[in-house]
C-alpha positions as CSV (number, residue, x, y, z in Angstrom):
1,M,22.5,106.5,148.2
2,S,24.3,108.3,145.4
3,A,25.5,111.8,145.0
4,L,22.7,112.5,142.8
5,D,20.2,111.4,145.3
6,A,21.7,114.0,147.6
7,L,21.6,116.8,145.0
8,T,18.0,115.9,144.1
9,W,17.0,116.2,147.8
10,V,18.7,119.6,147.9
11,V,16.6,120.9,144.8
12,A,13.5,119.2,146.1
13,A,13.8,120.9,149.5
14,V,14.3,124.3,147.8
15,L,11.1,123.7,145.8
16,L,9.3,122.7,149.0
17,A,10.5,125.9,150.8
18,A,9.3,127.9,147.8
19,G,5.9,126.2,147.9
20,V,5.4,126.8,151.5
21,S,6.4,130.5,151.0
22,K,3.7,130.8,148.5
23,L,1.2,129.0,150.6
24,L,1.9,131.6,153.5
25,A,2.4,134.6,151.3
26,P,0.8,134.2,147.9
27,E,0.5,137.8,146.7
28,P,4.1,138.3,145.5
29,A,3.9,135.4,143.3
30,A,0.4,136.4,142.0
31,R,1.9,140.0,141.2
32,A,4.8,138.4,139.4
33,I,2.5,136.3,137.3
34,R,0.3,139.2,136.5
35,A,3.3,141.2,135.5
36,L,4.6,138.3,133.1
37,V,1.1,137.6,131.7
38,P,-0.7,140.9,131.8
39,S,-4.0,139.6,130.5
40,S,-4.2,137.1,133.4
41,A,-6.4,137.7,136.5
42,V,-4.1,135.7,138.7
43,G,-5.0,136.1,142.4
44,P,-3.6,134.9,145.6
45,G,-5.7,131.7,145.4
46,A,-3.9,130.7,142.2
47,A,-0.6,131.5,143.5
48,R,-1.4,129.5,146.7
49,A,-2.5,126.5,144.5
50,L,0.9,126.9,142.8
51,G,2.6,126.7,146.0
52,G,0.7,123.8,147.1
53,V,1.7,121.8,144.0
54,E,5.4,122.8,144.6
55,A,5.2,121.6,148.1
56,V,3.6,118.3,147.3
57,V,6.3,117.8,144.5
58,G,9.0,118.5,146.9
59,L,7.7,116.4,149.6
60,A,7.0,113.5,147.2
61,V,10.6,113.5,145.9
62,L,11.9,113.6,149.6
63,V,9.6,111.1,151.1
64,I,8.9,108.7,148.1
65,G,11.4,109.3,145.5
66,G,11.2,107.5,142.2
67,R,10.7,108.3,138.5
68,A,7.3,109.8,138.8
69,A,8.4,112.3,141.5
70,A,11.6,113.1,139.5
71,V,9.5,113.9,136.4
72,A,7.3,116.2,138.4
73,L,10.4,117.8,139.9
74,A,11.9,118.3,136.3
75,A,8.7,119.8,135.2
76,A,8.4,122.1,138.2
77,Y,12.1,123.4,137.4
78,L,11.4,123.8,134.0
79,G,8.6,126.2,134.9
80,V,10.7,128.0,137.3
81,T,13.6,128.4,134.9
82,V,11.4,129.7,132.2
83,T,9.7,132.1,134.7
84,S,13.0,133.3,136.2
85,V,14.4,134.1,132.5
86,A,11.2,136.1,131.8
87,A,11.2,137.9,135.3
88,V,15.0,139.0,134.6
89,R,14.3,140.1,130.9
90,R,11.3,142.2,132.2
91,G,13.2,143.6,135.1
92,L,10.7,142.5,137.6
93,P,11.4,143.7,141.2
94,S,10.6,140.2,142.4
95,C,9.6,136.7,141.1
96,G,7.6,136.0,144.3
97,C,9.1,132.6,144.5
98,F,9.8,132.9,148.3
99,G,6.9,135.2,149.2
100,E,7.8,138.6,150.4
101,R,11.5,137.6,150.9
102,S,12.1,137.2,147.3
103,A,14.9,139.1,146.0
104,R,15.0,140.8,142.5
105,P,15.6,138.1,140.0
106,T,19.1,138.1,138.3
107,W,21.1,136.0,135.8
108,L,22.5,134.3,138.8
109,H,19.1,133.1,139.9
110,V,18.6,131.8,136.3
111,A,21.8,130.0,136.6
112,V,20.9,128.4,139.9
113,N,17.5,127.4,138.4
114,V,19.3,125.9,135.4
115,M,21.5,123.7,137.5
116,S,18.5,122.6,139.5
117,L,16.7,121.8,136.3
118,A,19.8,119.8,135.2
119,I,19.9,117.9,138.5
120,A,16.1,117.2,138.3
121,V,16.4,115.9,134.7
122,A,19.4,113.8,135.6
123,G,17.0,112.2,138.4
124,V,14.6,111.1,135.7
125,A,17.3,109.0,134.1
126,Q,18.4,107.8,137.6
127,P,15.4,108.2,139.8
128,P,16.2,109.2,143.3
129,L,15.5,107.3,146.4
130,G,13.4,108.7,149.1
131,V,15.4,110.1,152.2
132,G,14.4,107.2,154.3
133,D,15.5,104.6,151.7
134,G,18.5,106.4,150.8
135,L,19.9,106.6,154.4
136,R,19.0,103.1,155.3
137,G,21.9,100.7,155.8
138,G,24.4,103.4,156.6
139,S,25.8,104.6,159.8
140,A,23.9,107.1,162.1
141,I,26.6,109.6,161.8
142,G,26.7,109.2,158.1
143,A,22.9,109.7,157.8
144,F,23.1,112.7,160.1
145,T,26.0,114.3,158.1
146,T,24.1,113.6,154.9
147,C,21.0,115.3,156.2
148,A,23.0,118.3,157.6
149,L,24.7,118.8,154.3
150,V,21.4,118.6,152.3
151,A,19.7,121.0,154.8
152,A,22.7,123.3,154.6
153,A,22.9,123.4,150.9
154,A,19.1,123.9,150.6
155,V,19.2,126.8,153.1
156,G,22.1,128.3,151.2
157,V,20.2,128.3,148.0
158,V,17.3,129.7,149.5
159,A,19.3,132.5,151.2
160,L,20.9,133.3,147.7
161,E,17.4,133.4,146.1
162,T,16.1,135.7,148.7
163,T,19.0,138.1,149.2
164,W,21.1,138.3,146.0
165,S,19.9,141.3,143.9
166,G,23.2,142.8,143.1
167,T,24.4,143.9,139.9
168,D,24.6,141.2,137.1
């Protein structure tokens, strides 16, 4: 397992959390999409479908790994990054990424998404291992520590994305 594998797992876990959030509470994402694309008639069903795709991509990276999952992760983060820039420029009160808990998007959110995109793109060049393969062959303490650090980092990113709405 490489450091890039662990970082890729973090951004995959964050995408998985965003996807599950949209599955459980799709209306905030639907509102944000309608605000960004006024001619659209996006409803909760489309936002829920988007969340389903995000969840599947996040799970694929974590469980299977490989180049195809890395490409899907990079494509997802390209969309997230473009959307977050548009949401900040339009002054949206929420991007809906994490359901009702989504904070007002800021340039800090954009920076986090750009870093996540860079990690995902690096994963295309060096495809990530799935968590099971990545942790195989190491000690149980090492595997536990890696999982704990990945989980803590993902929770930290989600916390930032759902609470930070301070002045840019």
